[in-house]
C-alpha positions, 0 to 999 in steps of 0.5 A: 500500500505504501508503494502505491501511495508513494506513486500516487503522491508523485503522480499528483505532484507531476500532474499539477505541473503537467496542467501548468506546463503541458509536459511530463504527461508520459512520466505522469501516466507511468506513475499511475501505472505503477501505483495501479499495479501496487494497489492491485497487489494489495487487493489480491493479497487482502482477498486471496493471500497472494499476488501475481509474480512475474513479468506477465501483467496479464496474470495480474489482471486475471488474478485480480479478476477473480476477486474484483472484475471492475478493478481488473478492468481498471488495471487492464486499462492502465497496463494498456497504456504502458508501452505508449507512456514508457517506450513510445516516441509518441506522447500520451494525450491529456485524455489518456492522462485523465483516464489513467488517473481515473483507473489509478484512483479506483484501484487506490479506493478499492485497496484502501477500503479492504485494508 
């Protein structure tokens, strides 16, 4: 939970700067993705006593889906942005940034409600 909240706090700081300057949106979305992954792990640990381990994020989505399909959809939304935000030469749009924040916030709220 602590890691997810650290990423969320960093997201909020960078997002405020993005709104003013219009840069760093890729970094901001990447922070949301990492926060979402951390919160998904919290949800799985609290409800299943385990979380997905490994590089295949599809396993994390599938595991989370067994306990919370809505949260799994939000995690899948974030993970779908990972290549664009972290590795592509194209930048994320403001609309994607808003979508990432919504998904991260849902996962955060869910994780907080069960811990």
